[in-house]
C-alpha positions as CSV (number, residue, x, y, z in Angstrom):
1,M,6.9,-5.3,43.1
2,G,3.1,-7.3,43.7
3,L,5.1,-10.0,45.9
4,R,2.4,-12.5,47.6
5,N,3.0,-13.2,51.4
6,F,4.4,-16.3,52.7
7,L,1.7,-17.4,55.1
8,T,1.8,-19.7,57.9
9,D,-0.8,-20.8,59.9
10,A,-3.5,-23.6,60.7
11,W,-4.8,-23.7,57.2
12,S,-1.3,-22.9,55.5
13,W,-1.7,-26.4,53.9
14,L,-4.1,-25.1,51.4
15,N,-2.1,-22.6,50.0
16,Y,-1.1,-24.0,47.2
17,K,-4.9,-23.8,45.8
18,P,-5.6,-20.3,43.7
19,V,-8.7,-20.0,45.2
20,M,-7.4,-20.3,49.1
21,A,-4.9,-17.4,48.6
22,S,-5.9,-15.6,45.5
23,T,-4.8,-12.1,46.4
24,L,-1.5,-10.6,47.6
25,D,-2.2,-10.5,51.2
26,G,-3.3,-14.1,51.4
27,R,-7.1,-13.6,51.2
28,P,-9.4,-16.4,49.5
29,H,-11.1,-16.1,46.5
30,R,-14.8,-14.5,46.5
31,A,-15.9,-17.8,45.0
32,L,-15.0,-19.7,47.8
33,A,-15.5,-16.8,50.7
34,P,-17.9,-14.5,49.6
35,E,-17.8,-13.9,53.6
36,I,-14.9,-11.2,52.9
37,Q,-17.0,-8.5,52.2
38,V,-19.0,-9.2,55.3
39,S,-18.0,-6.2,57.8
40,W,-19.7,-7.9,61.0
41,L,-16.8,-11.1,60.4
42,P,-13.9,-11.3,62.2
43,E,-10.6,-10.9,60.2
44,D,-8.8,-13.8,61.8
45,S,-11.6,-16.3,60.8
46,I,-11.8,-15.5,57.1
47,R,-9.2,-18.0,56.2
48,R,-11.0,-20.6,58.7
49,L,-14.1,-20.4,57.2
50,A,-12.9,-20.7,53.5
51,A,-11.0,-23.8,54.5
52,Y,-14.4,-25.3,55.6
53,K,-16.1,-24.6,52.5
54,L,-13.0,-26.0,50.6
55,L,-13.1,-28.9,52.6
56,A,-16.7,-29.5,51.9
57,A,-16.6,-28.9,48.8
58,Y,-14.2,-32.3,48.4
59,D,-16.1,-34.3,50.1
60,S,-19.5,-34.0,48.4
61,N,-17.2,-34.5,45.0
62,Q,-17.5,-30.2,44.2
63,A,-14.1,-29.3,44.0
64,G,-14.0,-29.3,40.2
65,E,-17.5,-27.1,40.2
66,L,-15.9,-24.6,42.9
67,A,-12.6,-24.4,40.7
68,S,-14.5,-23.5,38.0
69,L,-15.9,-20.7,39.4
70,T,-12.4,-19.0,39.6
71,G,-11.8,-19.0,36.3
72,N,-10.6,-23.0,35.6
73,E,-12.4,-24.0,32.7
74,A,-10.8,-27.6,32.3
75,A,-12.2,-28.2,36.1
76,A,-15.8,-28.7,34.9
77,E,-14.3,-31.9,33.8
78,R,-13.1,-32.9,36.7
79,R,-13.9,-37.0,37.7
80,E,-14.0,-37.2,41.5
81,F,-15.0,-40.1,42.5
82,G,-15.8,-39.8,46.3
83,D,-12.2,-41.0,47.7
84,P,-11.9,-37.8,50.2
85,S,-15.5,-38.8,51.6
86,T,-13.6,-42.8,52.0
87,F,-11.0,-41.3,53.4
88,V,-13.1,-39.3,56.4
89,D,-15.5,-42.1,56.5
90,T,-12.8,-44.2,57.7
91,A,-11.1,-42.7,60.0
92,L,-14.5,-41.5,61.7
93,A,-15.2,-45.5,61.8
94,H,-12.0,-46.4,63.2
95,L,-12.3,-43.3,65.8
96,L,-15.3,-44.1,67.0
97,G,-15.2,-47.8,67.3
98,K,-18.1,-50.3,67.6
99,S,-19.4,-48.9,70.8
100,Q,-18.9,-45.7,73.1
101,Q,-20.0,-46.4,76.9
102,I,-19.7,-44.0,79.9
103,I,-17.4,-45.1,83.1
104,V,-17.2,-43.4,86.2
105,P,-13.7,-44.6,88.2
106,G,-14.9,-46.7,90.6
107,A,-18.4,-47.7,90.1
108,E,-17.3,-51.1,89.4
109,H,-16.7,-52.1,93.1
110,A,-20.4,-51.0,93.6
111,G,-21.3,-54.7,93.8
112,D,-18.9,-55.6,96.4
113,D,-20.1,-57.0,99.9
114,D,-17.8,-54.4,101.7
115,A,-18.7,-51.6,99.1
116,S,-17.5,-48.1,99.9
117,P,-20.4,-45.3,99.6
118,K,-18.1,-43.4,96.9
119,A,-18.5,-46.9,94.7
120,V,-22.5,-46.6,95.0
121,A,-22.3,-42.9,94.3
122,A,-20.4,-43.7,91.2
123,A,-22.3,-46.4,89.9
124,E,-25.4,-44.3,90.7
125,V,-23.7,-41.2,88.7
126,Q,-22.4,-43.7,85.7
127,Q,-25.9,-45.2,85.6
128,R,-27.5,-41.8,85.4
129,L,-25.6,-40.7,82.6
130,R,-26.0,-44.1,80.6
131,D,-30.0,-43.2,80.7
132,W,-29.5,-39.7,79.8
133,A,-27.4,-40.8,77.2
134,E,-29.5,-42.9,75.5
135,V,-32.5,-40.5,75.8
136,E,-30.6,-37.4,74.4
137,L,-29.5,-40.1,71.5
138,L,-25.6,-39.3,72.4
139,P,-24.2,-42.1,69.9
140,L,-26.2,-40.1,66.9
141,R,-25.1,-37.0,67.9
142,M,-21.6,-37.9,67.9
143,Q,-22.0,-39.5,64.7
144,A,-22.8,-35.8,63.3
145,A,-20.4,-34.2,65.1
146,E,-17.3,-36.1,65.0
147,R,-17.2,-36.6,61.2
148,K,-17.5,-32.5,61.4
149,A,-14.1,-32.6,63.1
150,V,-12.4,-35.6,61.0
151,L,-13.3,-33.4,57.8
152,L,-13.3,-30.0,58.7
153,G,-10.8,-30.1,62.0
154,D,-13.6,-29.0,64.3
155,A,-16.8,-29.5,65.9
156,V,-19.0,-27.8,68.3
157,Y,-21.6,-29.3,71.5
158,L,-24.0,-27.0,73.1
159,L,-25.4,-27.6,76.2
160,A,-28.3,-26.7,77.9
161,W,-31.7,-27.4,80.7
162,D,-34.7,-28.4,79.1
163,P,-37.5,-27.7,81.7
164,A,-40.6,-29.6,80.1
165,K,-38.0,-32.4,79.4
166,G,-36.5,-32.3,82.5
167,R,-32.8,-33.2,81.6
168,V,-30.1,-31.7,79.6
169,T,-30.2,-31.5,75.6
170,L,-27.2,-31.8,73.8
171,R,-27.2,-30.1,70.4
172,T,-24.2,-29.7,67.3
173,Y,-23.5,-26.6,65.7
174,D,-21.5,-26.6,62.5
175,P,-17.8,-25.1,63.7
176,G,-18.1,-22.3,60.7
177,F,-20.9,-20.6,63.5
178,Y,-18.1,-21.2,66.1
179,F,-16.3,-18.0,67.2
180,P,-14.4,-17.8,70.4
181,V,-13.3,-14.5,72.0
182,M,-9.7,-15.1,72.6
183,D,-7.4,-12.7,74.7
184,D,-4.1,-11.5,73.5
185,D,-2.1,-13.3,76.1
186,A,-4.3,-16.3,76.5
187,D,-3.3,-19.9,75.8
188,P,-4.9,-21.1,72.7
189,G,-6.2,-24.2,75.2
190,D,-7.7,-22.3,77.6
191,Y,-11.3,-22.5,77.6
192,P,-12.4,-19.1,76.5
193,T,-14.3,-16.6,78.8
194,R,-16.8,-15.4,76.2
195,V,-18.2,-17.3,72.7
196,H,-20.1,-16.5,69.9
197,L,-22.6,-19.1,68.1
198,A,-23.4,-16.5,65.0
199,W,-24.4,-16.8,61.2
200,E,-26.2,-14.6,58.6
201,I,-29.8,-15.2,57.9
202,P,-30.8,-14.2,54.0
203,E,-33.0,-12.2,53.4
204,D,-36.9,-13.4,52.6
205,P,-38.4,-10.9,50.0
206,R,-41.8,-12.7,50.2
207,K,-42.1,-12.3,54.4
208,G,-40.6,-8.5,53.6
209,L,-37.6,-9.4,56.0
210,K,-34.3,-8.4,55.3
211,A,-30.7,-10.2,55.2
212,R,-30.1,-10.4,59.3
213,V,-27.3,-11.4,61.5
214,R,-28.2,-13.9,64.7
215,R,-25.8,-13.9,67.3
216,I,-25.5,-16.1,70.5
217,T,-22.9,-15.1,73.0
218,F,-22.0,-17.1,76.3
219,E,-20.1,-15.0,78.4
220,L,-18.7,-15.6,82.2
221,G,-18.8,-12.1,84.4
222,P,-19.4,-11.0,87.8
223,I,-22.8,-11.6,89.7
224,T,-25.1,-8.9,89.6
225,A,-26.5,-8.2,92.8
226,D,-30.4,-8.1,92.9
227,R,-30.2,-5.6,96.1
228,G,-27.3,-3.2,97.4
229,D,-27.4,-4.8,100.8
230,R,-26.8,-8.3,99.2
231,E,-23.5,-9.7,98.7
232,P,-22.9,-10.9,94.8
233,A,-22.1,-14.4,95.3
234,R,-23.9,-17.7,95.2
235,R,-22.9,-21.5,96.0
236,Y,-23.5,-23.5,93.2
237,P,-25.0,-27.3,94.1
238,W,-21.4,-28.8,92.9
239,A,-19.2,-27.0,95.2
240,P,-21.7,-26.1,98.4
241,D,-18.5,-24.7,100.4
242,R,-17.1,-22.5,98.1
243,P,-18.7,-19.3,97.1
244,S,-18.4,-18.3,93.7
245,H,-18.7,-14.4,92.5
246,L,-19.2,-15.6,88.8
247,T,-22.1,-16.9,86.6
248,C,-22.7,-17.2,82.6
249,Y,-24.2,-15.1,81.0
250,L,-27.3,-16.0,77.8
251,S,-27.8,-13.3,75.1
252,D,-29.6,-14.0,71.9
253,A,-30.2,-11.0,69.3
254,E,-30.6,-10.1,65.8
255,W,-29.4,-7.0,63.5
256,S,-30.1,-6.1,60.2
257,I,-27.2,-6.2,57.9
258,D,-28.1,-2.4,57.0
259,D,-27.9,-1.3,60.6
260,L,-24.1,-2.6,60.5
261,R,-21.3,-0.1,59.8
262,H,-18.1,-1.2,58.6
263,G,-15.4,-2.1,60.9
264,Q,-18.0,-3.5,63.5
265,T,-17.2,-7.0,64.2
266,L,-19.0,-9.7,65.7
267,D,-18.2,-9.2,69.0
268,E,-18.4,-4.8,68.5
269,L,-22.1,-5.5,67.2
270,P,-24.3,-2.0,68.5
271,L,-26.5,-3.2,71.3
272,E,-29.1,-0.1,70.8
273,K,-29.8,-1.9,66.9
274,A,-30.0,-5.4,68.6
275,T,-33.4,-7.3,68.7
276,F,-33.4,-9.7,71.7
277,R,-35.0,-12.9,71.1
278,T,-37.6,-13.8,73.8
279,R,-37.8,-17.6,75.4
280,R,-40.9,-19.5,75.5
281,D,-41.8,-18.4,78.9
282,G,-41.8,-14.7,78.0
283,Q,-38.2,-14.2,79.3
284,V,-36.5,-11.6,76.9
285,L,-32.7,-13.4,76.4
286,D,-30.8,-10.2,77.2
287,R,-28.0,-10.6,79.5
288,L,-29.9,-13.6,81.4
289,D,-28.1,-15.3,84.5
290,L,-27.9,-19.0,83.6
291,L,-27.0,-19.9,87.2
292,I,-24.1,-21.7,86.4
293,D,-20.1,-20.8,86.5
294,F,-19.3,-22.0,83.1
295,I,-19.8,-22.0,79.6
296,P,-21.8,-24.8,78.0
297,V,-20.3,-25.0,75.1
298,I,-17.7,-28.1,74.1
299,H,-15.6,-27.6,71.1
300,I,-13.8,-30.7,69.9
301,S,-10.2,-30.5,67.9
302,N,-9.9,-33.2,65.6
303,T,-6.1,-33.0,66.3
304,V,-3.5,-32.2,70.0
305,D,-3.6,-28.5,70.2
306,D,0.1,-27.2,69.1
307,G,-0.6,-23.3,69.6
308,E,-3.9,-23.5,67.4
309,H,-7.5,-23.4,69.5
310,F,-9.1,-25.2,66.3
311,G,-7.8,-28.5,64.9
312,Q,-6.7,-29.8,61.6
313,S,-8.8,-32.0,59.4
314,A,-8.0,-35.6,58.7
315,L,-7.5,-34.8,54.7
316,A,-5.1,-31.9,55.6
317,K,-2.0,-34.0,54.6
318,V,-3.2,-35.5,51.5
319,M,-4.9,-33.1,49.5
320,Q,-2.6,-32.9,47.3
321,A,-2.7,-36.9,46.7
322,L,-6.2,-36.5,46.4
323,D,-6.0,-33.3,43.8
324,E,-3.5,-35.7,41.4
325,L,-6.0,-38.9,42.2
326,A,-8.6,-36.7,40.7
327,E,-6.5,-35.7,37.8
328,T,-5.6,-39.2,37.1
329,D,-9.2,-40.5,36.7
330,T,-10.1,-37.6,35.0
331,D,-7.6,-38.4,32.2
332,S,-7.9,-42.5,32.7
333,A,-11.5,-41.4,31.8
334,R,-10.9,-39.8,28.4
335,A,-8.6,-42.4,27.6
336,S,-11.3,-44.9,28.4
337,A,-13.6,-43.0,25.7
338,T,-10.8,-43.4,23.2
339,T,-10.8,-47.2,23.9
340,G,-14.2,-47.9,23.8
341,A,-15.1,-45.8,20.9
342,P,-11.4,-45.9,18.8
343,I,-10.5,-43.3,16.9
344,I,-10.3,-44.7,13.1
345,G,-8.6,-43.4,10.0
346,L,-10.2,-44.5,6.4
347,A,-8.0,-44.1,3.6
348,G,-9.1,-45.0,0.1
349,A,-13.3,-45.4,1.5
350,R,-15.5,-43.8,-0.8
351,A,-18.2,-41.7,1.5
352,E,-21.7,-41.0,0.5
353,L,-22.9,-37.3,-0.2
354,D,-25.4,-35.2,1.1
355,R,-27.6,-34.1,-1.6
356,V,-28.5,-31.3,-0.1
357,T,-24.9,-29.4,1.1
358,G,-23.2,-32.1,-1.5
359,R,-20.5,-32.6,1.0
360,P,-19.4,-36.2,2.1
361,K,-21.2,-37.7,4.6
362,P,-19.7,-38.6,8.2
363,L,-18.4,-42.2,8.8
364,A,-20.1,-43.9,11.8
365,V,-18.6,-47.1,12.7
366,Q,-21.2,-49.8,14.2
367,P,-21.4,-53.4,14.7
368,G,-21.5,-55.1,10.9
369,T,-20.5,-51.5,9.5
370,I,-18.7,-52.5,6.1
371,F,-16.4,-50.0,4.3
372,Q,-15.3,-50.8,0.8
373,L,-11.9,-49.7,0.1
374,A,-10.4,-48.6,-3.0
375,D,-7.0,-50.5,-3.9
376,G,-4.4,-49.4,-1.5
377,G,-6.9,-48.4,0.9
378,R,-6.0,-49.1,4.5
379,M,-8.0,-48.5,8.0
380,D,-6.1,-47.4,10.9
381,V,-7.4,-47.6,15.0
382,L,-5.7,-45.8,17.5
383,D,-5.4,-48.2,20.2
384,T,-5.3,-46.2,23.6
385,S,-5.9,-49.6,25.8
386,G,-2.0,-49.3,26.8
387,Q,-2.3,-45.6,28.2
388,L,-5.5,-46.9,29.7
389,A,-3.6,-49.7,31.4
390,E,-0.6,-47.4,32.7
391,L,-3.3,-44.9,33.9
392,R,-5.1,-47.3,36.1
393,A,-2.1,-48.5,37.6
394,R,-1.2,-44.5,38.4
395,V,-4.3,-44.4,40.2
396,E,-3.8,-47.1,42.1
397,E,-0.3,-46.2,43.1
398,I,-1.7,-42.7,44.1
399,R,-4.0,-43.7,46.1
400,D,-1.9,-46.0,48.1
401,R,0.7,-43.4,48.7
402,A,-2.4,-41.3,49.9
403,A,-3.7,-43.9,52.5
404,V,0.2,-44.2,53.5
405,N,0.3,-40.4,54.4
406,A,-2.8,-40.4,55.8
407,R,-1.9,-43.2,58.2
408,L,-4.8,-45.3,56.7
409,P,-3.5,-48.3,55.6
410,A,-5.0,-50.2,52.4
411,V,-6.7,-53.0,54.6
412,S,-8.4,-50.5,56.8
413,L,-10.0,-49.3,53.7
414,G,-11.0,-52.8,52.6
415,T,-9.1,-52.5,49.1
416,V,-6.4,-55.3,50.5
417,D,-7.6,-59.0,49.5
418,P,-8.1,-61.1,53.0
419,T,-5.9,-64.2,51.4
420,D,-3.1,-61.6,50.2
421,V,-2.0,-61.1,54.0
422,P,0.5,-64.2,54.9
423,S,-0.5,-64.0,58.6
424,G,-2.3,-62.3,61.4
425,Y,0.7,-61.0,62.9
426,A,1.4,-59.2,59.5
427,L,-2.0,-58.2,59.7
428,Q,-1.5,-56.1,62.9
429,I,1.8,-54.8,61.8
430,S,0.4,-53.4,58.8
431,L,-2.2,-51.7,61.1
432,G,0.5,-50.1,63.1
433,P,0.2,-46.2,61.2
434,L,-3.7,-46.7,61.7
435,D,-3.4,-47.1,66.1
436,S,-1.0,-44.3,66.0
437,L,-3.4,-42.1,64.7
438,I,-6.8,-43.0,66.3
439,D,-4.6,-43.0,69.2
440,S,-3.9,-39.2,68.6
441,M,-7.2,-38.4,67.9
442,R,-8.7,-39.8,70.7
443,L,-5.9,-37.9,73.2
444,A,-7.1,-34.9,71.6
445,R,-10.8,-35.5,72.8
446,A,-10.2,-37.4,76.3
447,H,-10.5,-34.2,78.2
448,K,-13.5,-32.7,76.0
449,Y,-16.0,-35.1,76.7
450,A,-15.1,-35.8,80.2
451,L,-15.7,-31.9,80.5
452,L,-19.0,-32.8,78.3
453,L,-19.8,-35.1,81.1
454,K,-19.0,-33.2,84.0
455,L,-21.1,-30.3,82.9
456,V,-23.9,-32.8,82.0
457,Q,-23.6,-33.5,85.7
458,R,-23.7,-29.8,86.7
459,L,-26.9,-28.8,84.2
460,H,-29.0,-31.4,86.5
461,Q,-27.9,-30.1,89.6
462,A,-28.2,-26.9,88.6
463,G,-31.9,-27.5,87.2
464,R,-33.0,-29.4,90.5
465,A,-33.4,-32.8,88.2
466,E,-34.9,-35.7,90.0
467,G,-32.3,-38.0,91.9
468,W,-29.0,-35.5,90.9
469,L,-28.6,-34.6,94.3
470,S,-25.5,-31.5,95.5
471,G,-22.6,-32.4,96.3
472,P,-18.9,-32.4,93.9
473,T,-19.1,-33.6,90.5
474,L,-17.8,-37.1,89.8
475,P,-15.1,-37.5,87.4
476,A,-16.6,-39.3,84.1
477,R,-15.1,-40.4,80.7
478,L,-16.3,-41.4,77.7
479,V,-14.5,-45.1,76.1
480,F,-14.6,-45.8,72.6
481,G,-14.8,-49.4,71.3
482,P,-11.7,-51.1,69.7
483,H,-11.2,-50.0,66.1
484,M,-9.5,-53.1,64.9
485,P,-11.0,-56.2,64.0
486,T,-10.3,-58.8,66.6
487,D,-10.0,-62.6,66.6
488,R,-13.2,-63.0,69.3
489,Q,-12.8,-67.0,69.2
490,A,-9.2,-66.9,69.9
491,I,-9.6,-64.9,72.5
492,L,-12.2,-66.6,74.2
493,D,-10.2,-69.7,73.9
494,E,-7.5,-67.6,75.2
495,V,-9.5,-66.5,78.5
496,V,-10.9,-70.0,78.8
497,K,-7.4,-71.7,79.2
498,G,-6.2,-68.4,81.2
499,V,-8.9,-68.2,83.9
500,G,-8.9,-72.1,84.3
501,A,-5.1,-72.3,84.8
502,G,-5.0,-69.6,87.1
503,V,-2.9,-67.3,85.3
504,F,-5.0,-64.2,85.7
505,S,-8.4,-63.7,87.4
506,L,-12.2,-64.5,85.7
507,E,-12.2,-60.4,86.1
508,T,-9.7,-60.0,84.1
509,G,-10.9,-62.5,81.6
510,I,-14.3,-60.7,81.8
511,R,-12.4,-57.0,80.6
512,M,-10.6,-59.2,77.8
513,L,-14.0,-60.3,76.6
514,Q,-15.5,-56.6,76.8
515,D,-12.3,-55.4,74.8
516,A,-12.9,-58.0,72.3
517,G,-16.4,-56.7,71.6
518,Y,-18.3,-59.3,73.6
519,P,-22.0,-57.7,74.6
520,I,-21.0,-57.8,78.3
521,E,-21.9,-54.5,80.1
522,D,-20.8,-54.8,84.0
523,A,-17.8,-56.9,84.9
524,R,-19.0,-57.6,88.1
525,Q,-22.7,-58.3,87.4
526,E,-21.2,-61.0,85.1
527,I,-19.4,-62.3,87.7
528,K,-22.2,-62.8,89.6
529,R,-24.0,-64.3,87.0
530,I,-21.4,-66.9,86.1
531,G,-21.2,-67.6,89.8
532,A,-25.0,-68.5,89.8
533,A,-24.7,-70.7,87.2
534,Q,-22.0,-72.3,88.3
535,Q,-23.3,-73.0,92.0
536,P,-26.3,-75.5,90.8
537,A,-23.9,-77.2,88.7
538,A,-21.7,-78.2,91.8
539,H,-24.4,-78.8,93.7
540,T,-25.8,-81.4,91.2
541,A,-22.2,-82.9,91.1
542,Q,-21.8,-83.6,94.6
543,T,-25.3,-84.7,95.0
544,P,-25.1,-88.5,94.4
545,N,-28.3,-90.3,91.9
546,A,-30.6,-92.7,93.0
547,A,-28.4,-95.6,91.3
548,Q,-25.4,-94.4,93.7
549,R,-27.5,-94.1,96.8
550,T,-29.3,-97.6,96.1
551,T,-26.1,-99.4,96.0
């Protein structure tokens, strides 16, 4: 009967768009996903990649251009003024906060007089991680990766040991290149034991190169014995007391598209047709033993896992509102054209004749134009200013509705006049939905960044980097700065009064100032500086001056 299937998956919120589900089986339109003709692409990745492309089109104001490719000719006139990009950038700014800081629990006690060896070790690891983050430009790479996570729902980090630099390097990959191999009975939240990073390289006629597929594979597997009499196990620096039989193998190869047969998916490409890449030192990357027992790929999801391995875009719940907003902007632009250059009807006017054709010339209205009208003649002007005002009000209504559903209040988008806010308490209440949104997004990332920092430590140990000693990996976490504006002066007054009255300790006051955004890196060190500054002042106050001694 030609009935469509009812699809429910991680990207079913896009089913309302014809380009996303243009066929009876729910496959995307070829203009959106030409990958559907690619034989090596996994079947379960087609809709995900199509959703990424559609979201990227909205972000770059190309949704109308994409719709016109599917036969919607009216979409070419669509007005797009960057509202999706504004939503994404706002959510990203609040997610990251003004700063990001690496914390190793226990490091704050390293400066105590009776500091334990664990506290000293925690402080050393914390400082080394912070130095690595500064050299490796971690905040900059996080900005790039997290914007993809907010927009597309996913982001990918890749860690690797660089012997030339003597440190771990961090790279970000487009999530469209990420293909984890999940077992049928595996929990989607589990860490996969095999991960592909793959993409298609277009042909280059000038160099005589055909279209190719490049696949970088990380796979956990049993250690291969070098000799028959050697036990296939090793002790890693982070677990010297526990032998391990697992290691991670790296393969990096290319295949010509012509060598692939239909039905050979990414995980089944023929090895006999592969051309393996070679490392700078001459090592062929064919199941290269990395001497680690983990896969150095970290997948970031924008939302908390609810049974799907992949996350959901921050625009998911407001896509239809964004479409309505663009259509209303388009109608408003058309109405403004007729308001600025109105349609005029003349009756009884004498038009000048064209000497060549003998037909009346079209009339043009310009400043200072005078029309001679016959008796009973009149001029009627079409006034569309009322419709334009209604359309502008409609735009604001839809934008506010989208902001509410996206949990991005108008005050966070910068569209509210500060004088319209009655009080700071009212402002705080209005930001409640934003608080829950940011808490949820940070919760989805907390364990992933803890994993990233753990793998950074282990890769430095595996590479025998200077100062990174063997031993258990210390837990570390990434702390995001405050996402809401704070009244720093009010908090400073509160700290001064509270500490002075003995209501709370100086250390608690320092932490309150840190949370408010004051540039205090270490609470303990700041307390010592305050104490050192107060001692000379107290000594001066107790020492009598010259006049007192003479008296």
